C-alpha positions in Angstrom: -43.3 -7.4 49.7 -45.3 -4.3 49.7 -46.0 -2.6 46.4 -45.3 0.8 47.9 -41.7 -0.2 48.5 -41.0 -2.1 45.2 -42.1 0.6 42.8 -39.7 3.3 44.1 -36.8 0.8 44.1 -37.6 -0.1 40.5 -37.7 3.6 39.5 -34.4 4.3 41.2 -32.6 1.4 39.6 -34.0 2.4 36.2 -32.8 6.0 36.6 -29.3 4.8 37.6 -29.2 2.5 34.7 -30.2 5.2 32.2 -27.7 7.7 33.7 -24.9 5.2 33.6 -25.7 4.4 29.9 -25.6 8.1 29.0 -22.2 8.5 30.7 -20.8 5.6 28.8 -22.0 7.2 25.5 -20.4 10.5 26.4 -17.1 8.8 27.4 -17.0 6.9 24.1 -17.7 10.1 22.1 -14.9 11.9 24.0 -12.5 9.0 23.4 -13.4 9.0 19.7 -12.7 12.7 19.4 -9.4 12.3 21.2 -8.4 9.5 18.8 -9.3 11.6 15.8 -6.8 14.3 16.7 -4.0 14.8 14.2 -1.3 17.4 13.5 -2.9 20.6 12.1 -6.3 20.2 13.7 -7.7 23.4 15.2 -9.0 22.9 18.7 -10.4 24.8 21.7 -9.5 23.8 25.2 -11.7 23.8 28.3 -10.0 27.0 29.3 -10.9 28.7 26.1 -7.5 28.5 24.4 -7.7 28.4 20.6 -4.7 26.5 19.1 -3.5 24.2 16.4 -2.3 20.6 17.3 1.5 20.2 16.9 1.8 16.6 18.0 -0.2 13.9 19.9 1.2 11.5 22.4 -1.4 8.7 22.8 0.6 6.7 25.3 1.0 9.7 27.7 -2.4 11.0 26.7 -1.0 14.5 26.0 -1.1 16.9 23.1 1.3 19.7 22.2 -0.6 22.8 21.0 0.8 25.6 18.9 -0.8 28.9 20.1 0.7 31.5 17.8 4.3 30.2 18.1 4.1 29.1 21.7 4.0 25.3 22.2 1.9 24.2 25.2 1.4 20.7 26.5 -2.1 19.7 27.6 -3.9 16.5 28.6 -6.2 15.1 26.0 -9.0 15.5 28.4 -8.5 19.3 28.3 -9.7 19.5 24.7 -13.3 20.6 24.5 -13.9 21.2 20.8 -12.2 20.1 17.6 -13.0 22.6 14.9 -13.8 21.3 11.4 -10.9 21.5 9.0 -11.0 24.4 6.5 -9.7 23.6 3.0 -6.4 25.0 2.0 -5.9 27.3 -1.0 -6.4 25.3 -4.2 -8.0 22.4 -2.5 -11.4 21.3 -3.9 -14.3 20.8 -1.6 -16.9 18.1 -2.3 -20.3 18.8 -0.8 -23.0 16.3 -1.0 -26.7 17.1 -1.2 -26.4 20.6 -2.6 -29.7 22.4 -2.7 -30.3 25.2 -5.2 -30.3 28.7 -3.7 -33.7 29.9 -2.7 -35.0 33.1 -4.3 -35.9 35.6 -1.7 -38.9 37.6 -2.6 -40.0 40.9 -1.1 -43.3 40.7 0.7 -45.4 43.6 2.0 -45.1 43.7 5.8 -48.5 44.4 7.3 -48.5 46.3 10.5 -51.0 44.7 12.9 -52.2 48.2 13.9 -53.1 49.2 10.3 -56.5 48.1 8.9 -56.2 45.8 5.9 -58.1 46.4 2.7 -60.3 43.6 1.5 
């Protein structure tokens, strides 16, 4: 076989393999997000609706969302973002790896047009 024909075929097969692998990772991440949904989670749909999860039906792959008192049913695939939960009043928050606050100091800003004294 001619080397001019083999090299492009190997490159195409390699590209297809890497693209397929990336798609599998994205599907797995989407499925994990969908399985982590629970009542009270704040979400954003692909249409931009901000709502709170009222119930999840994993068999039918649907979710009921409470958007300011209006209950809407969406497919799980319509959920784009799950917002991190905010702690309720009186709930303690544990944060690991706290760093001390840095002290901000005022520095003289030198204009590049002004001559500097040395």
